[in-house]
C-alpha positions in Angstrom: 184.7 96.4 206.9 187.8 97.4 208.8 190.3 94.5 209.4 192.0 94.9 212.8 195.6 94.0 213.8 197.7 94.6 216.8 200.6 96.1 214.9 201.0 97.3 211.3 204.2 98.1 209.5 203.7 100.5 206.6 206.6 100.0 204.1 208.0 96.6 202.9 211.5 97.7 202.2 214.7 96.5 203.9 214.0 98.0 207.3 210.2 97.6 207.2 210.3 93.9 206.2 212.8 93.2 209.0 210.6 95.0 211.6 207.6 93.0 210.5 209.5 89.7 211.0 210.7 90.7 214.5 207.2 91.8 215.5 205.7 88.5 214.2 208.2 86.5 216.1 207.2 88.4 219.3 203.5 88.0 219.0 200.3 87.7 216.9 198.3 90.2 215.0 201.0 91.7 212.8 200.6 93.0 209.2 203.1 94.6 206.8 201.8 96.8 204.0 203.8 97.5 200.9 203.5 96.9 197.1 205.7 94.7 195.0 208.2 96.2 192.6 206.5 97.8 189.5 207.2 96.0 186.2 207.7 99.3 184.3 209.2 102.1 186.3 208.7 104.8 183.6 204.9 104.3 183.5 204.4 103.6 187.2 202.6 106.3 189.1 202.6 104.6 192.5 205.3 104.5 195.2 208.8 103.0 194.7 211.5 101.7 196.9 215.3 102.0 196.7 215.9 98.3 197.3 215.0 97.5 193.7 218.5 96.4 193.0 220.8 93.3 193.1 223.8 94.6 195.1 224.7 96.8 198.0 228.0 97.0 199.8 228.3 95.4 203.2 231.2 95.7 205.6 231.8 95.7 209.4 234.2 98.6 209.6 232.8 102.0 210.5 234.5 104.8 212.4 231.1 105.7 214.0 230.4 103.2 216.8 226.7 103.3 216.4 226.8 102.4 212.7 229.5 99.8 213.4 227.2 98.1 216.0 224.2 98.2 213.6 226.3 96.7 210.8 228.1 94.0 212.9 224.9 92.8 214.6 223.1 92.6 211.2 225.9 90.8 209.4 226.1 88.3 212.2 222.5 87.2 211.4 222.8 87.0 207.6 223.5 83.2 207.8 220.5 82.5 210.0 218.1 84.6 207.8 219.3 82.8 204.7 219.1 79.3 206.2 215.6 79.8 207.7 214.2 81.4 204.5 216.1 79.3 202.0 216.9 82.5 200.1 220.6 83.3 199.5 221.3 87.1 199.5 224.8 87.6 200.7 228.1 87.3 198.8 231.3 87.4 200.9 233.6 88.9 198.2 235.3 91.3 200.6 235.4 95.1 200.7 238.3 97.2 199.6 238.6 100.9 200.8 241.2 103.0 199.0 242.2 106.6 199.6 245.3 108.9 199.7 248.3 107.5 201.5 248.4 108.0 205.3 250.5 111.0 206.5 249.0 113.5 204.1 246.2 116.0 204.3 243.4 113.4 204.0 243.1 111.4 207.2 240.5 109.0 205.6 242.6 105.8 205.4 244.1 106.3 208.8 240.6 106.7 210.3 239.4 103.4 208.5 242.5 101.6 209.9 241.9 102.9 213.4 238.2 101.9 213.2 239.2 98.4 212.2 241.6 98.2 215.1 238.9 99.4 217.6 236.5 96.8 216.3 239.0 94.0 216.2 238.5 93.5 212.5 241.2 91.7 210.6 242.3 93.8 207.6 245.2 94.0 205.2 246.9 97.3 204.6 248.0 97.5 200.9 250.4 100.0 199.3 249.8 101.5 195.9 252.1 98.8 194.4 250.3 96.0 196.3 247.0 97.3 195.1 248.2 97.3 191.5 249.6 93.8 191.8 246.6 92.3 193.7 243.7 94.0 191.8 244.9 94.3 188.2 241.5 95.5 186.9 241.7 98.7 189.0 244.0 101.7 188.4 244.2 103.8 191.6 247.4 105.6 190.5 250.1 106.3 193.0 250.3 107.8 196.5 247.3 105.8 197.7 246.7 103.0 200.2 244.0 100.4 200.7 242.3 98.7 203.6 241.1 95.2 202.6 238.5 93.4 204.7 238.1 89.9 203.3 235.7 88.3 205.9 232.2 89.5 206.8 232.2 91.9 203.9 231.1 92.0 200.3 227.6 92.7 199.1 223.9 91.8 199.8 221.2 91.5 197.2 218.5 93.9 198.6 215.7 92.4 196.6 216.5 88.9 197.9 217.0 90.2 201.5 213.5 91.8 201.5 212.1 88.6 200.0 213.7 86.6 202.7 212.5 88.9 205.5 208.9 89.0 204.1 208.8 85.2 203.8 210.0 84.8 207.4 207.5 87.4 208.6 204.7 85.3 206.9 206.0 82.1 208.4 206.0 83.7 211.8 202.3 84.6 211.3 202.4 88.1 209.8 200.0 89.1 207.1 201.7 90.6 204.0 199.4 93.1 202.2 200.8 93.9 198.8 199.3 97.4 198.4 200.5 100.9 199.0 199.2 102.8 202.0 197.7 106.2 201.0 196.9 107.5 204.5 197.3 106.8 208.2 195.3 108.6 210.9 194.3 108.2 214.5 190.6 107.6 215.4 188.9 106.1 218.4 192.1 105.1 220.1 193.5 103.3 217.1 195.6 104.0 214.0 193.7 103.6 210.8 195.5 102.7 207.5 193.9 103.1 204.1 195.5 101.5 201.1 195.3 102.3 197.4 192.7 99.7 196.7 190.3 101.3 199.2 190.8 98.7 201.9 191.0 100.0 205.5 192.9 98.4 208.4 193.3 99.4 212.1 195.9 98.6 214.7 196.9 99.6 218.2 200.2 100.9 216.8 201.5 101.6 213.3 205.1 101.9 212.2 205.8 104.1 209.2 208.9 102.6 207.5 208.4 104.1 204.1 212.0 105.3 203.4 212.0 108.6 201.5 208.2 108.3 201.0 207.9 108.9 204.8 207.7 112.6 203.9 204.2 112.0 202.5 202.0 114.3 204.5 199.2 111.7 204.8 201.3 109.1 206.6 202.5 110.9 209.8 200.5 113.2 212.1 203.5 115.6 212.1 206.3 115.7 209.5 209.6 114.1 210.3 212.7 116.1 209.7 214.1 114.2 206.7 216.0 115.3 203.7 215.6 113.1 200.6 218.2 113.3 197.9 218.0 112.0 194.3 220.7 109.5 193.4 221.9 108.1 190.1 223.8 104.9 189.7 225.5 103.7 186.5 225.8 100.2 185.1 228.6 98.9 182.9 227.7 95.7 181.0 230.3 92.9 180.9 229.8 90.1 178.4 230.1 86.6 179.8 233.3 85.9 177.8 235.1 88.8 179.7 234.0 88.0 183.2 237.1 85.9 184.0 239.2 89.1 183.8 237.3 90.5 186.8 237.3 87.4 188.9 237.7 88.0 192.6 236.8 91.6 192.5 235.7 92.9 195.9 233.2 95.7 196.6 235.0 99.0 196.6 234.9 102.4 198.3 237.3 104.9 196.7 238.1 108.3 198.0 240.6 110.0 195.6 242.4 113.3 196.2 239.3 115.1 194.7 236.5 114.4 197.1 233.8 115.0 194.4 235.1 111.8 192.7 234.3 109.7 195.8 232.5 106.6 194.6 231.4 103.2 195.7 231.5 100.2 193.3 230.0 96.8 193.2 231.7 93.9 191.4 230.1 92.2 188.4 226.6 90.9 189.3 224.0 89.1 187.2 220.8 91.1 187.0 217.2 89.9 186.2 217.6 90.7 182.5 220.2 88.0 182.3 223.1 90.4 181.8 226.1 91.1 184.1 226.9 94.6 185.2 229.4 96.4 187.3 227.6 99.1 189.3 229.0 102.4 190.4 227.5 105.2 192.4 228.6 108.6 193.8 226.7 111.8 192.8 229.0 114.8 192.6 226.3 117.1 194.0 223.0 116.9 195.8 219.5 117.2 194.3 217.0 117.4 197.1 213.5 116.2 196.5 211.1 118.3 198.6 207.8 116.4 198.1 206.5 112.8 197.7 205.3 113.6 194.2 208.8 114.7 193.3 210.2 111.4 194.5 207.8 109.4 192.3 208.7 111.6 189.3 212.4 111.1 190.0 212.1 107.3 189.9 210.2 107.5 186.7 212.9 109.8 185.2 215.5 107.1 185.8 218.5 109.3 186.9 220.5 112.2 185.6 222.6 112.1 182.5 225.1 114.5 184.0 225.8 112.1 186.9 225.9 109.1 184.5 228.6 110.9 182.5 230.5 111.9 185.7 230.6 108.2 186.7 231.6 107.1 183.2 234.6 109.5 183.4 235.6 108.0 186.7 235.3 104.4 185.4 237.4 105.3 182.4 240.3 106.0 184.8 239.5 103.5 187.5 238.6 100.4 185.5 240.1 101.3 182.0 238.9 98.0 180.4 235.3 99.2 180.9 235.7 102.6 179.2 233.8 101.5 176.1 231.4 99.1 177.8 227.6 99.7 177.2 226.4 102.0 179.9 222.9 102.4 181.5 221.6 104.2 184.6 218.9 104.0 187.3 217.4 106.2 190.0 217.2 105.7 193.7 217.0 108.0 196.7 218.8 108.4 200.0 217.2 109.9 203.2 219.1 111.8 205.9 218.0 112.8 209.4 219.6 115.9 211.2 221.9 113.6 213.2 222.7 111.1 210.5 221.1 108.2 212.4 217.9 106.4 211.6 214.8 108.1 213.1 213.0 105.5 215.3 210.3 106.9 217.6 206.7 107.9 218.0 205.1 110.8 216.2 201.9 110.4 218.3 200.3 107.9 220.7 199.6 105.3 218.0 201.8 106.1 215.1 205.6 105.7 215.0 208.3 106.2 212.4 211.3 104.2 211.2 213.2 106.0 208.5 216.4 107.7 207.5 218.9 105.2 206.2 221.5 108.0 205.7 223.1 106.2 202.8 224.4 103.4 205.1 221.5 101.3 206.2 221.2 98.5 203.6 223.8 96.3 205.3 222.4 97.2 208.7 218.7 96.9 207.9 218.1 93.8 210.0 219.2 95.4 213.3 217.5 98.7 212.4 214.3 96.8 211.8 214.7 94.9 215.1 214.9 98.2 216.9 211.7 99.5 215.1 209.9 96.3 216.2 211.2 96.8 219.8 209.8 100.3 219.8 206.3 99.2 218.6 206.2 96.3 221.0 207.4 98.1 224.2 206.6 101.7 223.4 210.3 102.5 223.5 213.7 101.1 222.5 214.8 99.0 225.4 218.2 98.1 224.1 220.5 100.5 226.0 223.5 99.9 223.8 222.6 102.8 221.5 221.5 105.4 224.0 219.0 108.0 222.7 220.5 108.7 219.3 217.5 107.5 217.3 215.0 109.9 218.7 213.2 111.5 215.7 213.1 115.2 215.1 209.7 116.5 213.9 208.8 119.7 212.2 205.7 121.0 214.1 
């Protein structure tokens, strides 16, 4: 028995869940297919998702106008999504961006300041002395400057945001199918989706929003040009009695003189195990995952010890009080398109793709999902604000 829908979204991550909500708000006959988070990563042999986490940086400033628009439109809707779902997922703790002082060889901070001005974002420019006085837990050294965005910046909880989007999609009439899609094909003028429990579903149009798993050869009629990289994040445990020392910590993006030490950092956040961790990410090199099976194996592996040690060295200098804190790590992936924009378009008459977060999509996932829904509903993106930058590149 094949259950039929008008539209199906394959992938219930940050972009897929958002797309399903917008589709459901626009009409009936919508389903979103994607499994819940596995309880034990190391023994799980199904698919994973990179939103299995408690904190991702969000900010409005971006020197790229496309990414800035995606972020600003998404952040503006956070409050409405939280209010309608009853699920809190956003903490406005601010975002601090630090790099070498303006006027030197690295133009990074000057570019961030210029982008803030172009967007009309209110920021504070902080000298190395002001950084040391304002944020005593950080040690940036000398000859640096910071751009501090206090409003509309901080972090989102990706697990809770996906939960909120899924709930609102259901409230709007979408069917949430908590299984993994194993194949998508065209047959008889429809798209046919088969899930790992053997169920079969059909739809007039299917949107593949499977993140890095979009490279699965059984999901798209022709492969999308997408590079998937393994990433490792490190967690430093902070006991409750020490949390006051880190009060008011913002999210941080730090570009020191050595670009291989570029990192992002999340302030102390309570995780499902009841413990509080400061999270840091920033792989010093790229490890590309060529196949879907390699992605599964990477998540089971849980990260690279060499990257964990690299991040530990950075924390020792950047947050010296955490040098001896208990450390753990986790794996995730980032997916990049040739043009470093999300790929949003049709691979065939009935099957479309929405993928390629390019390491910057978590904060902007609501707007990216909206564009994916617009594509499926109208056959194209009708919002002219973005031009044609999201056209996917396929490898024929």
